[in-house]
FIKEVO-372447 format. One line per field, with one value per atom (N, C-alpha, C, O): chain; atom name; x, y, z. Coordinates in pm, whole numbers, plus 32768, in hexadecimal, padded with zeros to 4 digits. Example, Ala and Ser with C-alpha at 12.3 -4.5 7.8 and 13.67 -1.06 7.14 Angstrom:
residues 2
chain: [A | A | A | A | A | A | A | A] $
name: [N | CA | C | O | N | CA | C | O] $
u: [8527 | 84CE | 8528 | 8590 | 8505 | 8557 | 850A | 853D] $
v: [7DC7 | 7E3E | 7EB6 | 7EB4 | 7F1F | 7F96 | 8003 | 8072] $
w: [830C | 830C | 830C | 834E | 82C4 | 82CA | 8313 | 8324] $
This chain:
residues 64
chain: [A | A | A | A | A | A | A | A | A | A | A | A | A | A | A | A | A | A | A | A | A | A | A | A | A | A | A | A | A | A | A | A | A | A | A | A | A | A | A | A | A | A | A | A | A | A | A | A | A | A | A | A | A | A | A | A | A | A | A | A | A | A | A | A | A | A | A | A | A | A | A | A | A | A | A | A | A | A | A | A | A | A | A | A | A | A | A | A | A | A | A | A | A | A | A | A | A | A | A | A | A | A | A | A | A | A | A | A | A | A | A | A | A | A | A | A | A | A | A | A | A | A | A | A | A | A | A | A | A | A | A | A | A | A | A | A | A | A | A | A | A | A | A | A | A | A | A | A | A | A | A | A | A | A | A | A | A | A | A | A | A | A | A | A | A | A | A | A | A | A | A | A | A | A | A | A | A | A | A | A | A | A | A | A | A | A | A | A | A | A | A | A | A | A | A | A | A | A | A | A | A | A | A | A | A | A | A | A | A | A | A | A | A | A | A | A | A | A | A | A | A | A | A | A | A | A | A | A | A | A | A | A | A | A | A | A | A | A | A | A | A | A | A | A | A | A | A | A | A | A | A | A | A | A | A | A] $
name: [N | CA | C | O | N | CA | C | O | N | CA | C | O | N | CA | C | O | N | CA | C | O | N | CA | C | O | N | CA | C | O | N | CA | C | O | N | CA | C | O | N | CA | C | O | N | CA | C | O | N | CA | C | O | N | CA | C | O | N | CA | C | O | N | CA | C | O | N | CA | C | O | N | CA | C | O | N | CA | C | O | N | CA | C | O | N | CA | C | O | N | CA | C | O | N | CA | C | O | N | CA | C | O | N | CA | C | O | N | CA | C | O | N | CA | C | O | N | CA | C | O | N | CA | C | O | N | CA | C | O | N | CA | C | O | N | CA | C | O | N | CA | C | O | N | CA | C | O | N | CA | C | O | N | CA | C | O | N | CA | C | O | N | CA | C | O | N | CA | C | O | N | CA | C | O | N | CA | C | O | N | CA | C | O | N | CA | C | O | N | CA | C | O | N | CA | C | O | N | CA | C | O | N | CA | C | O | N | CA | C | O | N | CA | C | O | N | CA | C | O | N | CA | C | O | N | CA | C | O | N | CA | C | O | N | CA | C | O | N | CA | C | O | N | CA | C | O | N | CA | C | O | N | CA | C | O | N | CA | C | O | N | CA | C | O | N | CA | C | O | N | CA | C | O | N | CA | C | O | N | CA | C | O | N | CA | C | O] $
u: [F4D0 | F516 | F566 | F538 | F5DC | F635 | F5FD | F5D6 | F5F8 | F5C2 | F60F | F5D4 | F68F | F6DB | F6AF | F6B5 | F682 | F64E | F5CB | F5B4 | F575 | F4F7 | F50F | F4CA | F56F | F591 | F5C6 | F5A2 | F618 | F64C | F5DC | F5DA | F57F | F50E | F4B9 | F48F | F49F | F450 | F493 | F452 | F516 | F560 | F564 | F55A | F571 | F573 | F4ED | F4EB | F480 | F3FB | F3ED | F3B9 | F419 | F40F | F463 | F434 | F4DB | F533 | F4FA | F4FB | F4CA | F491 | F416 | F407 | F3C0 | F348 | F36B | F32F | F3CB | F3F4 | F433 | F418 | F485 | F4C1 | F458 | F463 | F3F4 | F389 | F339 | F314 | F31E | F2D6 | F32A | F2F5 | F3A9 | F3FF | F408 | F40A | F40E | F411 | F391 | F395 | F320 | F2A0 | F28C | F24D | F2C1 | F2B6 | F2F3 | F2BC | F363 | F3A7 | F378 | F390 | F336 | F30E | F27C | F25D | F225 | F195 | F162 | F183 | F113 | F0D9 | F051 | EFE9 | F054 | EFD8 | EFD2 | F029 | EF6C | EF50 | EFC1 | EFE8 | EFF5 | F062 | F039 | F087 | EFBF | EF92 | EF84 | EF9C | EF5D | EF54 | EFDF | EFF0 | F040 | F0CA | F0FF | F141 | F0E2 | F110 | F0D2 | F114 | F053 | F010 | F053 | F064 | F07A | F0BD | F147 | F16E | F190 | F214 | F205 | F250 | F1A4 | F18E | F160 | F188 | F10D | F0E0 | F156 | F160 | F1AE | F223 | F281 | F2BB | F291 | F2ED | F2B5 | F2FF | F234 | F1FC | F1BA | F1AB | F193 | F15A | F1A6 | F16E | F225 | F27D | F24D | F24B | F229 | F206 | F184 | F17E | F11D | F09A | F09F | F067 | F0E3 | F0EC | F135 | F109 | F1A4 | F1F0 | F1A7 | F1A6 | F169 | F11D | F0A4 | F088 | F05E | EFEA | F014 | EFCF | F084 | F0B2 | F0D6 | F0B1 | F11C | F143 | F0CB | F0CF | F05E | EFE7 | EF8B | EF64 | EF68 | EF04 | EF35 | EEF4 | EFA5 | EFD1 | EFF8 | EFD4 | F03F | F06A | EFF3 | EFF5 | EF8B | EF14 | EECC | EE9F | EEC1 | EE78 | EEC6 | EE88 | EF4A | EF98 | EF96 | EF9A | EF91 | EF90 | EF0A | EF04 | EE9E | EE18 | EE02 | EDBF | EE39 | EE20 | EE58 | EE4B] $
v: [1294 | 1309 | 1346 | 134B | 1373 | 13AB | 1430 | 1486 | 1444 | 14C1 | 153E | 15AA | 1531 | 15A6 | 15D7 | 164E | 157C | 15A3 | 15EF | 1654 | 15BF | 1605 | 1690 | 16EF | 169C | 171E | 177C | 17F2 | 1749 | 179A | 17CA | 183E | 1772 | 1798 | 1802 | 1863 | 17F0 | 1850 | 18D8 | 193E | 18DB | 1959 | 199C | 1A16 | 194D | 1985 | 19C7 | 1A33 | 1987 | 19C2 | 1A46 | 1AA7 | 1A4B | 1AC6 | 1B36 | 1BA8 | 1B18 | 1B7D | 1BB1 | 1C29 | 1B58 | 1B82 | 1BDA | 1C41 | 1BB3 | 1C02 | 1C8D | 1CF0 | 1C95 | 1D17 | 1D6E | 1DE6 | 1D33 | 1D80 | 1DB3 | 1E24 | 1D63 | 1D90 | 1E02 | 1E60 | 1DFA | 1E67 | 1EE6 | 1F51 | 1EDC | 1F53 | 1F8C | 2006 | 1F38 | 1F66 | 1FB1 | 201B | 1F7A | 1FB8 | 2039 | 2096 | 2040 | 20BA | 2130 | 219D | 211B | 2188 | 2199 | 2202 | 2137 | 213D | 2164 | 21B7 | 212A | 213D | 21A2 | 2199 | 2200 | 2264 | 2233 | 225C | 21DB | 21A5 | 21C1 | 2204 | 218E | 21A8 | 217A | 2105 | 21D6 | 21B8 | 2150 | 20F6 | 215A | 20FF | 2070 | 2011 | 2062 | 1FDD | 1F9F | 1F28 | 1FED | 1FBB | 1F99 | 1F32 | 1FEF | 1FD5 | 1F56 | 1F09 | 1F3F | 1EC5 | 1E49 | 1DE5 | 1E4F | 1DDD | 1DC6 | 1D53 | 1E30 | 1E20 | 1DE2 | 1D87 | 1E12 | 1DD9 | 1D48 | 1CF5 | 1D29 | 1C9E | 1C44 | 1BD4 | 1C73 | 1C22 | 1C11 | 1BA6 | 1C79 | 1C70 | 1C1E | 1BD1 | 1C2D | 1BEC | 1B66 | 1B14 | 1B4F | 1ACF | 1AA3 | 1AA1 | 1A82 | 1A73 | 1A11 | 1A34 | 199D | 193C | 1962 | 1968 | 197A | 199C | 1A24 | 1A36 | 1A84 | 1B0A | 1B0D | 1B50 | 1AC6 | 1AC8 | 1A7F | 1AAD | 1A0F | 19C6 | 1A18 | 1A20 | 1A56 | 1AA9 | 1B1E | 1B40 | 1B5E | 1BCE | 1BA1 | 1BE3 | 1B32 | 1B03 | 1ADA | 1AE2 | 1AAE | 1A84 | 1AFA | 1B0D | 1B4B | 1BB4 | 1C42 | 1CA1 | 1C52 | 1CD7 | 1D31 | 1DA7 | 1CFE | 1D51 | 1D87 | 1DFA | 1D38 | 1D64 | 1DD3 | 1E33 | 1DC7 | 1E2B | 1EAF | 1F19 | 1EAB | 1F25 | 1F6C | 1FE7 | 1F22 | 1F60 | 1FA0 | 2004 | 1F6B | 1FA1 | 2020 | 207C | 2025 | 2094 | 2116 | 217E] $
w: [E2E0 | E2B0 | E323 | E394 | E304 | E368 | E39C | E34D | E421 | E458 | E42C | E424 | E411 | E3E7 | E35D | E341 | E307 | E285 | E295 | E252 | E2EE | E308 | E342 | E31E | E39B | E3D4 | E367 | E365 | E30F | E2A1 | E246 | E21E | E226 | E1D0 | E216 | E1D7 | E295 | E2E2 | E2E6 | E2D0 | E302 | E307 | E27E | E274 | E215 | E18E | E16D | E133 | E191 | E17B | E1C5 | E18D | E241 | E290 | E254 | E24B | E22A | E1F1 | E16D | E155 | E119 | E099 | E0B0 | E06E | E10B | E126 | E15D | E134 | E1B8 | E1ED | E181 | E17B | E12C | E0BF | E05E | E02E | E042 | DFE9 | E027 | DFE2 | E0A8 | E0EC | E0E8 | E0C9 | E106 | E102 | E076 | E065 | E012 | DF87 | DF64 | DF26 | DF8D | DF6C | DFBC | DF8B | E037 | E087 | E03B | E03C | DFFB | DFB5 | DF25 | DEEA | DEED | DE61 | DE4D | DDF8 | DE99 | DE87 | DEED | DF63 | DEC0 | DF19 | DF4A | DF18 | DFAD | DFE4 | E079 | E0B0 | E0B8 | E144 | E1A0 | E19E | E1F1 | E24E | E2B4 | E2D4 | E2E9 | E352 | E31E | E368 | E2A0 | E264 | E25A | E277 | E230 | E228 | E2B3 | E2C5 | E313 | E39C | E3D3 | E419 | E3B4 | E3E1 | E3A7 | E3EC | E327 | E2EA | E328 | E340 | E342 | E382 | E40C | E42F | E45B | E4E0 | E4D8 | E52A | E476 | E466 | E444 | E477 | E3ED | E3C7 | E43D | E44F | E48E | E500 | E573 | E5B1 | E592 | E608 | E5EC | E647 | E574 | E54D | E4CE | E461 | E4DF | E46B | E401 | E38B | E426 | E3BE | E378 | E2FE | E3C6 | E38D | E349 | E2DD | E388 | E34F | E2CA | E26D | E2C1 | E244 | E1D5 | E163 | E1F4 | E18F | E162 | E0EA | E1C0 | E19C | E146 | E0E6 | E167 | E115 | E089 | E027 | E07E | DFF9 | DFA5 | DF2A | DFE7 | DF9C | DF7D | DF0A | DFE4 | DFCE | DFE7 | DFBC | E02B | E052 | DFDF | DFDF | DF7E | DF0F | DEC2 | DE95 | DEB3 | DE69 | DEB5 | DE78 | DF3A | DF87 | DF8E | DF93 | DF8D | DF90 | DF09 | DF04 | DE9C | DE19 | DDFB | DDB4 | DE31 | DE1A | DE6B | DE3C | DEE5 | DF40 | DF0B | DF4D] $
């Protein structure tokens, strides 16, 4: 597989995860520190952070 395709997929995951966090920050009234932790995880551990947010992050923010 071409490395540029993998880079594009990785960047797309990061952008989608950040947009979802920003959307939820303004829409859902939940814990600020939890949202901040997800943003930092997505920024500093991009691949793992974005995948983890897309799998479990939305559920934990909606419950809080």
